[in-house]
Structures are given as structure tokens and as C-alpha cells.
C-alpha positions in Angstrom: 242.8 125.7 151.5 239.9 123.4 150.9 236.5 125.0 151.6 234.2 123.2 154.1 231.1 121.6 152.7 227.8 123.2 153.2 225.7 121.9 156.1 223.0 120.8 153.7 225.4 118.5 151.9 226.7 117.1 155.1 223.1 116.4 156.3 222.3 114.7 153.0 225.4 112.5 153.3 224.5 111.6 156.9 221.0 110.7 155.9 222.2 108.6 153.0 224.6 106.7 155.4 221.7 106.2 157.8 219.5 104.8 155.1 222.3 102.5 153.9 222.9 101.3 157.5 219.2 100.6 157.9 219.2 98.5 154.7 222.2 96.5 155.9 220.6 95.9 159.3 217.4 94.7 157.6 219.4 92.4 155.4 221.4 91.1 158.4 218.2 90.4 160.3 216.8 88.5 157.3 219.8 86.2 157.3 220.3 85.8 161.0 218.7 83.0 163.0 216.0 84.1 165.4 218.2 83.6 168.4 220.6 86.3 167.1 218.1 89.0 166.3 218.5 92.4 168.0 216.7 93.0 171.3 214.2 95.5 169.8 213.2 93.0 167.1 212.9 90.1 169.6 210.8 92.3 171.9 208.4 93.1 169.1 208.1 89.4 168.3 207.4 88.6 171.9 204.6 91.1 172.1 203.1 89.8 168.8 203.2 86.3 170.2 201.5 87.4 173.4 198.8 89.3 171.5 198.2 86.3 169.3 197.4 84.1 172.3 195.4 86.7 174.3 193.7 88.5 171.4 193.9 92.1 170.3 193.2 95.1 172.6 190.2 96.1 170.5 188.2 93.4 168.8 184.7 94.4 167.6 184.6 92.3 164.4 184.4 88.8 165.7 181.6 86.5 164.4 178.7 86.9 166.8 175.5 84.9 167.1 172.3 86.9 167.4 170.9 85.1 170.4 174.0 83.6 172.1 177.1 86.0 171.8 180.3 84.1 171.9 183.5 85.3 173.6 186.2 85.5 170.9 189.2 84.8 173.2 190.4 81.7 175.0 190.7 82.6 178.7 192.0 79.1 179.6 195.8 79.8 178.8 196.3 83.5 179.0 199.9 83.2 180.2 201.1 80.6 177.7 203.5 83.2 176.3 205.6 83.0 179.5 207.2 79.9 178.0 209.1 82.3 175.7 211.3 83.2 178.7 212.2 79.5 179.2 213.9 79.0 175.9 217.4 80.3 176.9 219.1 82.7 179.3 219.3 85.3 176.6 215.6 85.2 175.8 214.8 85.2 179.6 216.8 88.4 180.0 215.1 90.1 177.1 211.7 89.0 178.4 212.3 90.3 181.9 213.5 93.7 180.5 210.4 94.1 178.3 208.0 95.9 180.6 204.8 95.8 178.3 205.1 92.0 178.3 204.2 91.9 182.1 201.3 94.2 182.1 198.7 91.6 181.1 197.3 90.1 184.2 195.2 86.9 184.6 194.3 85.3 187.9 194.5 81.8 186.4 198.2 81.8 187.4 198.2 83.3 190.9 201.9 82.5 191.5 202.8 85.2 188.9 200.4 87.9 189.8 202.1 89.6 192.7 205.5 89.7 191.0 204.0 91.0 187.8 202.1 93.7 189.6 204.8 94.9 192.0 208.0 94.3 190.1 208.0 93.3 186.4 205.3 95.8 185.2 207.3 98.6 186.8 204.3 100.7 187.6 202.8 100.7 184.1 199.1 100.5 183.4 197.7 97.0 183.5 195.4 94.9 181.3 193.1 92.5 183.2 191.6 89.6 181.1 190.0 86.7 182.7 187.0 84.4 183.0 185.2 84.2 186.4 183.5 80.9 186.6 183.9 79.8 190.3 183.5 81.3 193.7 187.3 81.3 194.2 187.6 83.3 191.0 185.0 85.7 192.2 186.8 86.4 195.4 190.2 86.8 193.9 188.8 89.0 191.0 187.0 91.3 193.4 190.1 91.7 195.6 192.2 92.4 192.6 189.8 95.1 191.2 189.6 96.7 194.6 193.4 97.2 194.8 194.4 97.7 191.2 191.5 99.5 189.5 193.4 102.8 189.4 196.2 101.1 187.4 194.0 99.3 184.9 194.1 100.3 181.3 191.8 97.6 180.0 189.3 95.2 181.6 188.2 92.2 179.6 186.0 90.1 182.0 183.7 87.2 181.4 181.5 86.6 184.5 179.2 83.7 184.6 177.1 85.5 187.2 175.9 89.0 187.6 178.4 91.8 187.9 177.7 92.6 191.6 179.6 89.5 192.6 182.8 91.0 191.1 182.3 94.8 191.3 181.0 95.2 194.8 179.6 98.7 194.9 180.8 99.2 198.6 184.4 97.9 198.2 185.2 98.6 194.5 183.2 101.5 193.0 182.4 103.8 195.9 186.0 104.4 197.0 188.0 103.7 193.8 188.3 105.6 190.5 189.7 104.3 187.2 191.5 107.3 185.7 193.4 105.2 183.1 190.7 102.8 182.0 190.3 103.1 178.2 188.8 99.8 177.3 186.0 97.9 179.1 184.7 94.5 177.8 182.1 92.7 180.1 180.2 89.5 179.5 177.9 88.5 182.2 174.6 86.7 182.9 172.1 89.3 184.1 168.6 88.4 185.3 165.9 89.5 182.9 164.3 92.0 185.3 167.3 92.8 187.5 168.7 96.3 187.0 171.7 95.8 189.3 174.2 95.3 186.5 173.0 98.4 184.7 173.5 100.5 187.9 176.9 99.0 188.5 178.0 99.7 184.9 176.7 103.3 185.1 178.6 103.9 188.4 181.8 102.4 186.9 181.4 104.6 183.8 181.0 107.7 186.0 184.4 107.0 187.6 186.3 106.8 184.3 187.8 109.7 182.5 189.4 108.3 179.3 187.1 105.4 178.4 186.9 104.9 174.6 186.0 101.3 174.0 182.9 99.6 175.6 181.6 96.1 174.9 178.8 94.6 176.9 176.3 91.8 176.5 173.6 93.3 178.7 171.4 96.5 178.3 173.0 99.9 178.5 171.7 103.0 180.2 171.8 105.1 177.0 171.2 108.4 178.8 174.5 108.1 180.7 176.7 111.2 180.1 179.8 109.1 180.2 179.1 107.8 176.7 179.7 111.1 174.9 183.5 110.3 174.3 183.1 106.6 173.4 184.8 105.7 170.0 184.0 102.0 169.9 180.7 100.6 171.2 179.3 97.1 171.1 176.0 96.1 172.8 174.5 92.6 172.4 171.8 90.7 174.2 169.1 88.2 173.5 165.3 88.4 173.4 165.0 87.6 177.1 165.9 91.3 177.8 163.7 94.2 176.6 165.0 96.1 173.6 165.8 99.9 174.2 163.2 102.4 173.2 163.8 104.2 169.9 163.8 107.7 171.4 166.3 106.7 174.2 168.7 105.1 171.7 168.6 107.8 169.0 168.8 110.6 171.5 171.9 109.0 173.0 173.5 108.5 169.5 173.0 112.2 168.7 175.4 113.0 171.5 178.2 110.6 170.4 180.2 112.8 168.1 183.3 110.7 168.4 181.8 107.3 167.8 183.8 105.4 165.1 182.6 101.8 165.4 179.0 100.9 166.5 178.1 97.2 166.8 174.5 96.3 167.9 173.5 92.7 168.1 170.1 91.0 168.7 167.6 93.0 170.8 170.1 95.8 171.4 168.5 97.1 168.3 165.3 99.1 168.8 162.0 97.9 167.6 159.7 99.9 165.3 156.7 101.2 167.4 154.2 101.2 164.5 153.2 98.3 162.3 153.3 97.6 159.4 156.5 99.3 158.3 156.2 101.8 155.5 158.6 102.2 152.6 161.2 104.9 153.3 160.1 108.4 152.4 162.3 111.1 150.9 160.9 113.6 153.3 163.6 115.0 155.6 163.4 114.2 159.2 165.6 114.9 162.2 168.0 112.0 162.4 171.1 111.7 164.6 174.2 112.1 162.5 177.4 110.3 163.5 180.2 112.4 161.9 183.2 110.2 163.0 181.6 106.9 162.1 183.9 104.4 160.3 182.1 101.1 160.6 178.5 100.3 161.4 177.8 96.7 162.3 174.2 95.5 162.9 173.0 92.0 163.5 169.3 91.5 164.3 165.9 91.0 162.7 165.6 92.4 159.2 162.8 94.8 160.2 164.9 96.2 163.1 167.8 96.7 160.7 165.8 98.8 158.3 164.2 100.7 161.2 167.6 101.6 162.5 169.0 102.7 159.1 165.9 104.7 158.6 166.6 106.9 161.6 170.4 107.5 161.5 172.8 109.2 159.1 176.5 108.4 158.7 179.3 109.7 156.6 179.5 108.5 153.0 182.9 106.9 153.6 181.7 104.6 156.5 181.4 100.9 156.1 178.0 99.2 156.6 177.8 95.5 157.7 174.3 94.1 158.1 173.3 90.5 159.0 170.0 89.0 159.9 169.8 85.4 161.3 166.0 85.4 161.5 163.3 85.2 158.9 161.3 88.4 158.4 158.1 88.7 160.3 156.1 90.0 157.3 156.8 88.2 154.0 154.8 90.8 152.0 157.3 93.6 152.8 160.4 93.9 150.5 162.8 94.6 153.4 165.9 93.9 151.4 165.0 96.3 148.6 164.0 98.9 151.1 167.3 98.5 153.0 169.3 98.9 149.7 167.3 102.0 148.8 168.0 103.5 152.2 171.8 102.7 151.9 171.8 104.5 148.5 170.3 107.6 150.1 172.8 107.5 152.9 175.8 107.1 150.6 174.8 109.0 147.5 172.2 111.6 148.3 173.6 114.2 145.8 177.4 113.8 145.7 177.4 111.7 142.5 174.2 112.9 141.0 176.0 114.9 138.3 178.5 112.2 137.5 177.9 109.4 135.0 178.2 105.9 136.2 178.6 104.9 139.9 181.6 104.7 142.3 181.2 101.0 142.8 184.1 99.1 141.1 183.7 95.6 142.5 180.5 93.7 143.4 180.0 90.3 145.0 176.4 88.8 144.9 175.4 85.3 145.9 172.0 83.6 146.4 171.7 80.5 148.7 169.3 79.1 151.3 169.8 78.3 155.0 167.9 77.2 158.1 167.1 80.3 160.1 165.1 81.1 163.2 161.6 82.4 162.8 161.1 86.0 163.8 159.8 84.9 167.2 162.7 82.4 167.7 160.2 79.5 168.3 161.0 77.4 165.2 163.4 77.1 162.3 162.6 77.8 158.7 164.3 77.3 155.4 164.9 80.7 154.0 166.5 82.2 150.9 169.6 84.3 151.7 171.2 87.2 149.8 174.8 88.0 150.3 176.0 91.3 148.8 179.3 93.1 149.0 180.3 96.3 147.2 183.6 98.2 147.0 184.0 101.8 146.1 187.6 100.9 145.0 189.3 97.8 143.8 189.5 95.3 146.7 193.0 94.8 148.0 193.3 91.4 149.8 197.1 91.4 149.9 197.0 87.6 150.1 198.3 85.5 147.2 196.2 82.5 148.3 193.0 84.4 147.8 192.1 82.8 144.5 193.5 85.5 142.4 191.9 88.4 144.3 188.4 87.0 144.3 186.3 89.8 145.9 184.7 87.2 148.1 187.8 87.0 150.2 188.4 90.8 150.5 187.5 92.5 153.8 187.8 96.2 152.8 184.3 96.4 151.3 182.1 99.4 151.7 178.8 97.5 152.0 178.3 94.0 153.4 174.8 92.5 153.5 173.7 89.0 154.5 169.9 89.1 154.6 167.0 86.7 154.1 164.3 87.9 151.8 161.6 85.3 152.1 161.1 81.7 153.5 160.4 78.7 151.4 156.8 78.3 152.7 155.8 81.9 151.8 152.7 82.2 149.5 153.4 83.1 145.9 151.8 86.6 146.4 155.0 87.6 148.2 156.5 90.8 146.7 160.0 89.3 146.5 159.0 85.9 145.1 162.0 85.2 143.0 165.7 86.0 142.8 165.7 87.8 139.4 163.2 90.4 140.6 165.2 91.0 143.8 168.5 91.2 141.8 167.0 93.7 139.4 165.7 95.9 142.2 169.1 96.0 143.8 171.0 96.7 140.6 168.6 99.4 139.5 168.8 101.0 143.0 172.6 100.8 143.0 173.4 101.2 139.3 176.7 99.4 138.9 177.4 99.7 135.2 181.2 100.2 135.3 182.5 97.3 137.4 186.1 96.0 137.1 185.4 92.8 139.1 182.1 90.9 139.5 181.4 87.8 141.6 178.0 86.4 141.0 177.0 82.9 142.3 173.8 81.0 142.8 173.8 77.9 145.0 173.7 74.8 142.8 170.6 73.0 144.2 167.0 72.7 143.1 165.5 75.0 145.7 167.4 78.0 144.6 168.3 77.4 140.9 164.6 77.1 140.1 164.2 80.7 141.0 166.7 81.7 138.3 164.8 80.5 135.2 165.2 83.6 133.2 166.1 84.6 129.6 169.7 85.3 128.9 168.9 88.9 128.1 167.9 89.5 131.7 171.6 89.9 132.7 172.1 92.5 130.0 169.2 94.5 131.2 170.3 94.3 134.8 174.0 94.6 134.6 174.5 96.2 131.2 177.3 95.1 128.9 180.0 95.9 131.5 182.6 97.2 129.1 185.1 97.8 131.9 184.8 94.4 133.5 188.1 92.5 133.7 187.5 89.7 136.3 184.4 87.5 136.6 183.9 84.9 139.3 180.8 82.7 139.0 179.5 79.1 139.2 177.8 76.8 136.7 174.1 77.8 137.3 174.9 81.4 136.5 177.4 80.5 133.7 174.7 78.5 131.9 172.5 81.6 131.6 175.4 84.0 130.8 177.2 82.0 128.2 175.1 83.1 125.2 175.6 86.7 125.9 179.3 86.3 126.8 180.1 85.1 123.3 179.2 86.5 119.8 175.8 84.9 119.0 176.6 84.6 115.3 179.4 82.1 115.8 177.7 79.7 118.2 175.9 76.7 116.9 172.2 76.7 117.4 172.2 73.4 119.3 175.3 74.1 121.4 173.6 75.8 124.3 170.0 75.5 125.6 168.1 78.4 124.0 166.2 80.7 126.4 166.0 83.8 124.2 162.5 84.9 123.3 161.8 84.8 119.6 160.8 88.5 119.4 164.1 89.6 120.9 167.0 90.9 118.8 170.5 89.5 119.3 171.8 91.1 122.5 175.0 93.1 122.9 177.9 90.9 124.0 178.5 91.0 127.7 181.9 91.6 129.2 183.8 92.4 125.9 187.1 93.2 127.7 186.9 90.2 130.2 190.4 88.8 131.0 189.8 86.4 133.9 187.0 83.9 134.2 186.9 81.9 137.5 184.4 79.1 137.7 183.8 77.8 141.3 182.5 74.3 140.7 182.7 71.8 137.9 181.0 73.4 134.9 179.7 70.1 133.6 177.1 70.0 136.4 174.9 72.5 134.4 176.1 72.7 130.8 177.8 70.5 128.3 181.5 70.6 127.6 180.7 71.4 123.9 178.7 74.5 124.8 181.4 75.7 127.1 184.2 75.2 124.6 182.1 76.7 121.8 181.5 79.9 123.7 185.2 80.3 124.5 186.1 79.6 120.9 183.7 82.3 119.7 185.2 84.8 122.0 188.7 83.9 120.8 187.7 84.3 117.2 186.2 87.7 117.9 189.5 89.0 119.5 188.0 88.7 123.0 190.2 85.8 124.1 190.5 85.2 127.8 193.9 85.6 129.5 193.1 83.2 132.3 190.4 80.5 132.9 190.4 79.1 136.4 188.4 75.9 136.9 188.5 72.8 139.2 190.9 70.1 138.0 189.4 67.9 135.3 189.7 64.2 135.9 190.3 63.4 132.2 193.0 61.4 130.5 195.7 63.3 128.7 195.8 63.6 125.0 195.3 66.1 122.1 191.5 65.7 122.3 191.1 65.8 126.0 189.1 68.5 127.7 192.2 70.1 129.1 193.8 70.3 125.6 190.6 71.7 124.0 190.2 74.4 126.7 193.9 75.3 126.6 193.4 76.2 122.9 190.7 78.7 123.7 192.4 80.7 126.5 196.0 81.9 127.0 196.4 80.4 130.5 194.4 77.5 131.9 194.5 77.2 135.7 193.3 73.9 137.2 192.7 74.2 140.9 192.8 71.3 143.3 189.4 69.8 144.0 
């Protein structure tokens, strides 16, 4: 008699058959037309299409102007996704049976609202997203909130008036609670000295039990006890509204132990009470610590950015994104260097003190200039801009079209700075009077000597390139030889200064490249000895000769440092054995010519 198989063997066989069935189903769905996909797959596609039109449930990363915050969503066609149910009878049946599809309410299509609330949503929690820009919208929105506030899971409301027109304290807030409300996004137009909206928001917060996401564009009562469980908080408003006091804001942050994302824009940032600002001291002080912080996003004046960082502490794994759209008030204060010094103390106080090197593997630095508002927002000034991104691991873009994983296109960076350091009309006595001194301050503060990817660009115009008249040994002093560097992304102004040190100096003709090395200097160590990818953004001929470029690449190839890939814009030269394309192809393994 045959002995029965053990249960473990049977379970393993069943699991293997399930896995095989899953593989077959996936393969079938890949080959099947969209109309024949299973119901669960079609339902997921319907939901993704709906979210693509209406926007994600939580969106704190949209591009935001400092003085005029912009709504990231289009409220004009919130029910455009209903057309999915009009394709065929089969799709209509699937759409009607998919309950989450009918929980997103907008009053722009009143003929659908009653049926969606009473029948198709089947009693599930609702999401209300709309723009209130007329008196008819005000009346219908107020009536809807009075009846459906207990069922709302999310409110995303843009009111082109004050909140009291929609949230009537007598009819909405006094007699109605919001036990399921977890996300509240409000954009309104408050009067500068009117506290009504603040009181309405405070009363609404007091009637919520599970609120986790809060986004507003008017001042917040920071002492509200309802903020203690918030995980995502965004506050933005312009200079017409008074900024919060430092003690009020920092005391409130000390109670937000669950806060994961904090986004402050404009005058939502506190202002330093004492002037002028002092360089950060190493002396310990009592700062609020945000233990759950994942992302800190600040957009305001550069002095307020530094003041905020000076008075908070976050985990070493949190992302920092800083942006300033105004020129600094005091040109004689090195705000950027001070901010970088403070970031270093926040991230690496002692954790890596005993380790050689630094846990930054990829770095993206660019210098340019833009027209920015003055610190008082009364005029526009031409200012120099520093953009700096740093990764504590190799950036993973996951997109093939990202120019061979150029760090510029990666979004998982640990540090992201976009800061002005001085305007064009600043006197020469400014502390940060040129780009090299600022770059050396940053690189010495954050010693990044073991990079695997480096992106370094300087805007190719007279105003900014004149600041970069340096000897070629400057880069060796600042960056070091970078023996681990594999990928380098640059543009012609930087390449012109780097080319001497990127190639063995003994094999380069004396007249091939403009000489900038001082006579008393010894031949420098070769930069980037293990470089495999060189990506040049613009046409290299704008700053250096073709002979110099080819000679440098030839010297690297002769010294067993041949590049695997050279990526340049397409050269408009005729074909032939002596064309630029043919000459460059002989110096590198793979020549990539990108479309102009």
C-alpha cells in the first residue's frame, strides 16, 4: 500500500502550482487586449485613471511659489473619468460595481452627486474635492458639508473667499463632527487682519479624531492640541500676513512626535528676532526634535531658512529640501555656507566621525543666475544661484530616458538646495564674492572625497563664467583625485578647467590647452583615474578647441584610462576618416551623440 505524502510536501506542491498559475495569468494578461482583462485588473486601471485626473490623495511635493501658492490640481473636470463607463456595457458593469470609484465627490456635476452619495458609494467614506468660485458654489458646498461631513475622509477645497462662507460655524461645525476626516487641504483668501478663518480651522480640527494630513495657505494656530497626531503638514502664505513667532512655532513642533513631512512656504517660516544673524555655534541648546521626520521642505528667505534649521533637529535619514526665491537681505553674511555647516551638524554630529571618507556617493552642483525678488519683495534683482543635491547612496531614477542615470534627474536625494548667495550689484567686499570660494567652503564642510557620480555645471554665460577663473589645480584641492568616480556629468566651462587634470600632463602638448597652472606648482595628480562615463551637456567647442579635447582623451587612452562612454550633443560634421566623429570614436569605446 502506498504511503501518503507528508503534509509539508503537499503544501509545497500546492504553493508551486499557485505560483505557476500566477505566472500563467500574468502572461495571459500581457497578451490579452484591454477589454478582456480580469475585473480586478480593470478596476485597478480605472482607479489609476481617476487618480491621474484628480490628483493623488496626499501631495506635498508640488512646485510652489513663495508669494503666490498654486493649486496643483485641475478642479475644472473632476469627473472626466466617468467616460470610462461609457465605452461598453462590460466596462459600465465593472465601473458600477467598483465602490471606491464613486466616493470622489465634486459639485461641478450636480446631476451625479445624489446618486453617488446615496447609492453608488454604498456608505463608504467620501472624498470632496472642488473649487468654490461663485455664490452658487458657496451655497451648494455649505449644504453638502452640513449633511456629509461625518462621511468625509478627505476635503480638498479651494475657496476664493474666506472660509466662513463655506464652513458656517452655526450650521456646519457646531452640530457636526468629522470622525473619519484624515486629510484636509484648504486654499482660501483670508483678510490680512481677520482671524475668522483661524478660528474656523481650529474648531474644525477640534472635531476630528484621525486627521493626519493638513495643508493650508493661511496662518495656523500652532498651539492647537489637535496638531499632535499630524503626520503631513504644509503651511504657506505671503508677506501680507504676519509670520508666526519663533517660540510659538518651535514649541508646537516639539509636541509633534508623529510628524513625517513638514512643508513651510513664504512667511509661514518664523523670522529671527535679533539682527544681524550670527554664525551657528556648537554650544548645545534646547531644540525641538522631530523623531519621525522623513522630509523637510522649506521655501522662504534665505535668512529664515537658516534660522529655522538653527533651531530644530531631525533624524539623520530625513531628506532636506531648501529653496529661496529672494535675494538675501544682508550680502555680507555667508548664509549658504552657514546653512551647509548646520546641515552637516544635523546629519553627521558624531556618527561618522571615526570613519574615513564620507557617506555621500553622488553629488550634483550647478552655478547659474536668475532674476529674483529682493528681500522686501519691492523689486527684482539678478542673483547668482547655487543648486546642490547630495545622495547618501547611488541615485536610482528607474527611468531609461534619464540620460544614463544623470543625478540631475534623480529625486531620491538626501539634500536638495536651491539658494542665492549674492546679487550682481553687491560690492566686492562681500564674503561670498566668487563661485570658487563658495564651492570650496561647501566641499570642505561636506568632504565628499569618495564619489561614484558627480554632476558639476556652470552656466555658460559671461556673468557666471567670469567667477570661475581659477587654476586647474583648484579642483584637485577641492574635490581630491576622486579615485572611485565612475560617472562625470559636466558642461564646457567646467570641462575647460578640468581637462588638464583629467589627463596625464606629460602626454599633452604644451599649446593644446590654455595653461592656467602656476609656474611654482608641481604637476598635479590625475583627476578621476577610474572614470568610465563622461557626459558633456552642451557643445564642447563653445569653450575649448577640438584639438585640446581629443588630445586629452587620447592621453587618457594611452595611459590605460580609456573612457567606456562619451556622451556629447550630435556634431554637425561631414562623415569621413578625419571627421570629428571619427577622431573621437578612436579615443573612447562608445561614442554617444545625443539629439540637439
